[in-house]
C-alpha positions in Angstrom: 0.0 0.0 0.0 1.1 3.6 -0.6 0.7 6.3 2.0 -2.7 7.5 0.8 -4.1 3.9 0.8 -2.8 3.4 4.3 -4.5 6.5 5.5 -7.7 5.7 3.8 -7.7 2.2 5.4 -7.1 3.9 8.8 -9.9 6.5 8.2 -12.4 3.7 7.3 -11.5 1.7 10.4 -10.0 -1.3 8.4 -6.7 -1.0 10.2 -5.7 0.4 13.7 -3.5 3.3 14.4 -0.7 0.9 15.4 -1.1 -1.1 12.2 -1.0 2.1 10.1 2.2 3.2 11.9 3.8 -0.1 11.2 2.9 0.1 7.5 4.2 3.6 7.2 7.5 2.8 9.0 8.1 -0.4 7.0 7.2 1.0 3.6 9.3 4.2 3.4 12.3 2.8 1.7 12.6 0.3 -1.1 16.0 -1.4 -1.5 17.2 -1.8 -5.1 19.9 -4.5 -5.2 22.9 -3.2 -3.2 23.2 0.1 -4.9 20.1 2.2 -4.3 17.4 3.1 -1.7 14.2 4.3 -3.3 12.3 6.9 -1.2 8.7 5.8 -1.8 7.0 8.7 -0.2 9.1 11.5 -1.6 6.4 12.6 -4.1 3.7 12.5 -1.4 5.9 14.8 0.8 7.3 17.2 -1.8 4.8 17.0 -4.7 7.7 16.2 -7.1 7.6 12.8 -9.0 10.6 10.4 -9.0 13.6 11.5 -11.1 16.5 9.2 -11.6 19.9 11.0 -12.2 21.4 8.6 -14.7 24.8 10.1 -15.9 27.0 8.4 -13.3 25.0 5.2 -13.1 25.5 2.1 -15.3 22.8 1.2 -17.7 22.0 -1.9 -15.6 21.6 0.1 -12.5 19.3 2.6 -14.2 17.0 -0.1 -15.5 16.8 -1.9 -12.2 15.9 1.3 -10.4 13.3 2.0 -13.1 11.7 -1.4 -12.6 11.6 -1.0 -8.9 10.1 2.5 -9.0 7.4 1.4 -11.5 6.3 -1.3 -9.1 5.0 1.5 -6.8 4.6 4.4 -9.2 3.2 4.8 -12.7 5.7 7.3 -14.1 9.4 8.1 -13.7 11.8 10.6 -15.4 15.4 9.7 -16.3 17.7 12.7 -16.5 21.2 13.2 -17.9 21.2 10.1 -20.1 24.3 9.2 -22.2 24.6 7.1 -25.3 25.5 4.0 -23.2 22.1 4.0 -21.5 19.9 4.0 -24.6 20.2 0.3 -25.7 19.4 -0.9 -22.2 16.4 1.5 -21.8 15.1 0.4 -25.2 14.7 -3.1 -23.8 11.8 -1.7 -21.6 9.7 -0.6 -24.6 7.6 -3.8 -24.7 6.6 -3.4 -21.0 6.3 0.3 -20.7 5.8 3.5 -22.6 9.3 5.1 -23.2 9.4 8.7 -24.5 12.7 10.4 -25.2 13.4 14.1 -25.3 15.2 15.8 -28.2 18.7 14.3 -28.4 17.8 11.5 -26.0 19.3 13.4 -23.1 16.3 12.4 -20.9 13.3 10.2 -21.1 9.9 9.6 -19.4 8.9 6.0 -18.8 5.2 5.3 -18.0 3.2 2.3 -17.1 0.5 1.6 -19.6 -2.2 2.4 -17.0 -0.8 5.9 -16.4 -3.4 8.6 -16.9 -2.1 12.2 -17.4 -3.7 15.2 -15.8 -3.5 19.0 -16.6 -5.4 20.3 -13.6 -2.7 22.1 -11.7 -2.3 25.3 -13.6 -0.4 26.6 -16.7 3.2 27.2 -17.3 4.9 29.0 -20.2 8.4 28.2 -21.5 10.3 30.5 -23.8 13.7 29.6 -25.3 16.0 32.2 -26.7 17.4 29.9 -29.3 16.8 26.5 -30.9 19.8 25.1 -29.1 18.1 25.7 -25.8 15.2 23.3 -26.6 16.5 20.0 -25.2 16.9 21.4 -21.7 13.6 23.3 -21.9 11.9 20.0 -22.8 13.2 18.6 -19.4 11.4 21.5 -17.7 8.2 20.7 -19.7 8.4 17.0 -18.9 8.6 17.4 -15.1 5.9 20.1 -15.1 3.6 17.9 -17.1 4.3 15.0 -14.7 3.2 17.4 -11.9 -0.2 18.0 -13.6 0.5 21.3 -15.3 -0.4 22.4 -18.8 2.8 23.6 -20.6 2.9 26.0 -23.5 6.2 26.5 -25.3 7.6 29.0 -27.8 11.1 28.9 -29.3 13.8 31.0 -30.9 12.8 34.5 -29.7 16.1 35.7 -28.3 17.4 39.2 -28.0 19.4 39.1 -31.3 16.0 39.6 -32.9 13.9 41.1 -30.1 11.0 41.8 -32.4 10.3 38.0 -32.5 9.5 38.0 -28.8 6.4 40.2 -28.4 3.7 38.3 -30.2 4.4 34.8 -28.6 4.9 36.4 -25.2 1.6 38.2 -25.5 -0.1 34.9 -26.5 1.3 33.2 -23.4 -0.1 35.9 -21.2 -3.5 35.6 -22.8 -3.4 31.9 -21.8 -3.2 33.1 -18.2 0.0 31.3 -17.3 1.0 31.0 -13.6 4.7 31.0 -14.1 7.2 31.5 -16.9 10.5 29.7 -17.6 12.9 31.6 -19.8 15.8 29.5 -21.2 18.8 31.3 -22.7 22.5 30.6 -23.3 25.2 32.9 -24.7 24.9 36.2 -22.8 21.6 35.1 -21.1 19.8 38.4 -21.4 16.3 37.2 -22.3 15.0 36.5 -18.8 15.7 40.1 -17.8 13.9 41.5 -20.8 10.9 39.2 -20.2 10.7 40.0 -16.5 10.5 43.7 -17.3 7.4 43.0 -19.4 5.2 40.6 -17.4 3.5 40.3 -14.1 4.1 36.6 -13.5 7.1 34.9 -11.8 10.0 34.4 -14.2 12.4 31.5 -13.7 15.7 32.0 -15.5 17.2 28.9 -17.0 20.8 29.3 -18.1 21.9 27.0 -20.9 25.4 25.7 -21.6 25.4 27.0 -25.2 28.1 29.5 -26.0 31.8 29.1 -26.2 35.1 30.7 -25.5 35.5 33.1 -22.5 32.5 32.7 -20.2 31.0 30.0 -22.4 29.2 26.8 -21.4 26.5 28.8 -19.6 28.7 30.6 -17.1 28.0 34.1 -18.5 24.3 33.3 -18.9 24.1 32.3 -15.2 26.0 35.3 -14.0 23.9 37.6 -16.2 20.6 36.2 -14.8 21.9 36.4 -11.2 22.8 40.1 -11.8 19.4 40.9 -13.5 18.2 44.5 -12.9 14.6 43.3 -13.3 12.8 42.1 -10.2 10.7 39.0 -10.1 13.3 36.6 -11.4 14.5 33.4 -9.7 17.5 31.5 -11.3 18.3 27.8 -11.4 21.7 26.2 -12.2 23.1 25.8 -15.7 21.1 23.3 -17.7 18.8 22.9 -14.7 15.7 22.2 -16.7 14.2 19.8 -14.2 14.7 22.2 -11.3 13.1 25.0 -13.3 10.1 22.9 -14.3 9.6 21.6 -10.8 9.7 25.1 -9.3 7.3 26.5 -11.9 4.9 23.6 -11.3 5.0 24.2 -7.6 4.1 27.8 -8.1 1.2 26.8 -10.5 0.0 24.2 -8.1 -0.2 26.7 -5.2 -2.0 29.2 -7.3 -4.5 26.6 -8.6 -5.1 25.3 -5.0 -5.8 28.8 -3.7 -8.2 29.5 -6.6 -10.1 26.2 -5.9 -10.5 27.2 -2.2 -11.8 30.6 -3.1 -14.4 29.1 -5.5 -15.5 26.7 -2.8 
């Protein structure tokens, strides 16, 4: 049983307080072979679904963790994939739905009985350039897993600032709750956007760019030094962090609106 089921059983009188406590204490951690401990109730505590950081794990480790997680959950996200992981992950296609992002740097794996939801608010994602899309897709993936509707628009950076205004206006018309702005190079776009909108902006620096201050370093410093208020900044290529933060904002807004309606 998961935590919700345990509490429902307790509320209905099917189990005692002592039994519920025993279940909760015994079901918090799932051991995966000798190399991982899966925190079963993390999503229930934090609202953020399971994410497996894959880059430093072997393909065999990643697949074993995925299988264990999907015994308890219906969806999992694999981040920081490398080429060595892909063949092993592809072996799961017959048993699960496997969806890769652009460039196969991450993937979402679902059980076939998974049902998606878009009831937790709306998030906008803007990328300054086409090269920023793979990381922005990570943000989209985690936000959608958290029940948000995500609207994306691409290639509207400051090198051609006139491209920005129409898609930005369209996002605002959709009544988004938070806005992720991804940019590499000099990373100026989040500051520009934050000066034009009344929603929280999350700056997502991307490791595009080269030479002095390249690989996202200048973009990160520029966003941290933004003169516009209302910007929060995540780490370089932190798409999942940006998506999770935006989704949490949208969830809280949506929950407050529901309470006011009731």
